[in-house]
N, C-alpha and C positions, 0 to 999 in steps of 0.2 A: 422137892427134894430130888437129888442125884448122888450117884456113887462113883468114886474112884476105886474100881475093883481091885487094880493092882497094888495100890497102897493101903486099901482097906479104910478109906474115909468116907464118911457120910456128910453131904453139904445140904443145907437148908436155910431158907429164911424164916425169922421169927415174926410175931405179930408187929414188932416195932420197925421191921424193915432191915434188920441186922442179918447179914450173911454169916452163919456160924458153920463150924464142923467139929466132928468128933470121930474117934476111931470105932472100928465095929463092936469092940469090947465095951463101948459106953464111957469112955474117958470123960473127963471135964470138957465141956464145949469149949471152943476158942472162936474169938470174932475175927472175920476176915476184914468186912467194911460195913458201915452203915449205908442205908439207902440213900441215894442222890437227893431225895427231898423227903426228910423225915416228917412222919404225921400224915403224909399223902400217898406215898409210894407203897404199892401192894404188887410184889413181883410174884410170878409163877412161871410155870414151864421152864424150870431151871434145868440147864444141860451143862454137864461138864465135858470138855473137849480136851482128852489127854494127849492128843497127837501135838497140839498147839498151845497147851497149857491155858486154856481159856474157858470162861463161863460165858454163857448166852442166856438171857431170861427175857420176859416181856412184862409190860405193863400197860394194860388197856390197848391202845393203838401204837405202842412203841416196842421196838426190841433193842436191847442193850447188849455190849459185849464188855468184857474186862479180863484182866490177867488173874490167875489163879491166886496171886498173893493181894489182889485187891486194888491194883495200880492200873492206870490206863483205862478208865471207865469211859465208855463212848456210846453215844446214841446212834445205832447203825441204820434204824429205820422208824420213821413216823408216819404212819398210814395215812394218806391224803384223802381217803375215802370216808373218813370221819366214821368209821365202824371199827369195833374192837376186833383185835386178832386172837386167834387160839390155835391149839395142835401145833405149836412149834416143835420142828424136828430138825435133827442135825444128820447130814451125811458127811461123816468125817473123812471119807476116802476122797471125795470130789470137793470138799470145802463148800458144802451149799447148805442153807438152811430152807426149810419149807414151813409155810403156816396157811392158815385158812381165814378168810374174813367175810363169811356169810354167802359169798358168790362165787369166788374163785379160790382153788388152792394155787398159791405162789411159790416160786423158787428165787432165792436171792444168794448172792456170794456172802461169805461169811464176813467180808469187811463192808457190806451194806450196798455194794454196787451191782448193777446187772439184774435188777428185779424184772420178773416176767411172769404173766399168768400161765399155769401149767394145766389146771383142770377147772372146767366150769361144772359146778354140781353142788346141791344142797347136802352137806355131809354131816354125820353126827360124831365121828370118830375117825383119826388117821395116824398112820405109823409109816415110818420109812425103814426099809431093809436094805442098807447099803451094799451088804455082801452079794445078794441075789439081785440088786438093782431093781427093786420094786418098791412102789406106793401102795399100802393098803388103805382104802378108803370104806367107810361105812355109810350107805345111803340107800333108801328104798329102791328095791326090795332085799337088800342083801349086801353082803361084804364082797368087795371087787379089788382086784390089783391091776395095776398098770406099770408100765416101764417108768424109769426117772423122768422121762420127758412127757409123760401124762398120757402116752398113747398105747395102743394095743390092750385095751380093757378087756378082762375077763372075770366073769362071776366065779368067785370062790366058794360061796356058801349062802344060802338063804337064811338071813336072821335079821328081822326088822327092828329088834330091841337092842342091838349093840349100841353102847354109848361110849366106851373107852377102850383102847388098844395100847399095847407097849410091845416094842421090838426088843427080843430077849435071844441071848446065844449063850450056849454052855461054855463058851470061850470069850475071853476078853481080846479086843483087837485094836491095835495102834497102827501109826503109820510105820511102814517098814523102813527100817533103819538103813537104807541104802544111799549111795550117792553116784554120781557119774554114770547113771543107767543110760546105755546107749546101744546101738545095733551096728552090725557090719554086714555088708552084702558079700554073701559067698557065691561060689559058681553053682551051687544047686540049693540055695536057701538063705536063710537069715541066721546070724549069731547074735545072740543078746548077751551083755556084758553089764556086771554092776559090782559095786564095792559094799562090803558090809563093814559098818562101823565097829569098832572095838568095844564101844558102850552103847547100850540100847535103852534109852529111858531110863539111866540110873541103874540098870542091871548088870552085873558083871558079866562078861562074854561066856564065862563058864557055866552059867545057868541056861544059856540058849542053846543047848543040844537039840537038834531037829532037823528039818529038811525045808527045802524051797520046792514048791510045787509050781511049774510054769503052766499058765493058763492062756488059752486063746478063744476068741469069739468065733463061733460057728457061724453057718449061713442062717440059722435061726436067731442070731444075736444072743446066744446062750455062751457062758464060759464053759470050756471043757479042758481038762488036763491033758496036756501033751507031753509030760514026763516030769521027773524030780532030780534034784541035785541036793546031796547032803551039805548041812553047815558043819564044818570043821573049825574047832576053836583055834584062833590064831591065823587062820586063813582069811584074807579079806577079799581077794579078787575071785569072781565067779563068772562062768560061761555056760551058756546053753545053745544048741544048734537045732534049728527048725528046718528040716531038709525037704527035698522033693516038692518044692512049691511051684504053683504057677502065678503068673503075673496078677497083681492085686494089691488091695490095702489089706494089712493084717494088724490086728489090735491084741496086744499082749498084757498080762499083768503077772506079778510074781507073788505067791501066797506063801508066806512062811508061816510054819505050825511048830512050836516048840514042844518037844516031848517030855519036858520037865513040868511046866507050869501052864500048859494049855493056852499059852500066849499065841494068838493068831494075828497076822499083820499082812495087810495087803498094800502093794505098791500102787502108784498111780498108773493110768493107763499108758502103754507104750505104743504108738502108731507108726507103722512102717509102710511107705509105698514100695513095693517090690516089682521089679521087672525080671522075669525068669532068665533071660539071656544077658550076660555080662556085656556083650558086643552092643546091646540096645541101651544101655544106661548112658545117659547124657548128662545127668546131674546126680549128687549124692542123695542117698536115701533121705527123706523128711522124718525127723524124729521129733516127737512132741512129748513134754512129760509136765505134769501139774507143779507149779511153783512150790509146793510143799516138799518136793524132791530137793533137798540141799546139796548144792555142790561147793 
């Protein structure tokens, strides 16, 4: 079972393999799709991806994806280790799935490409926190967290009986509705530029009163706020200057928070190679952004 908290829908599979949904008030259930192999298929770990209008779910050694209207069902992973997988988690900010197969925690792109082992451990539970960029795993003798690459493991608490976990936030988050995210090299720093869409995942722009918080990774690889810019209805183009920088690589993201509906949205990472003196620049700054930033 999973939730679309913005539109207030509950999605779930029944015992016959049908994917159904109803609203929070308990309206009559509606069918989206039957299982790909009725009578055998038993789906679990159903995940709703509101950013890309997708579902992800597993069945024994397989992971599937499909559109939220039931179309374009795809097998994106068939585990070659002949072991069942579990604890499937989504990082919607970076378009990654994480899962466990009795030996390793793996990560994989949501299109099924780029599978790689992340953590070797015998775990009993796992959840991914995409905002703080952490993986939390339960293993003897306690609960640990790592970064999204599976590194820098830290003991969080001693608890040998933990069997399940879920990531939760008081705010719903989607992909930040921006396009043409770019940077400009200034004489004393970096200027970030972005465009806000008039419509945000079906919400009228008038409902989006709030502000952008510009965040930058510090030397400890932690996100810190370096300033804010108000969202103004009807204004599309936004800019923020990060000044007095030394030469180096800088990683930014734009965090939007609505003051009306507690909608929190994170942009993809923006990576800039910066040289402090304009005279030393021989090539344009390198800008990278996730393909989910639509241009």
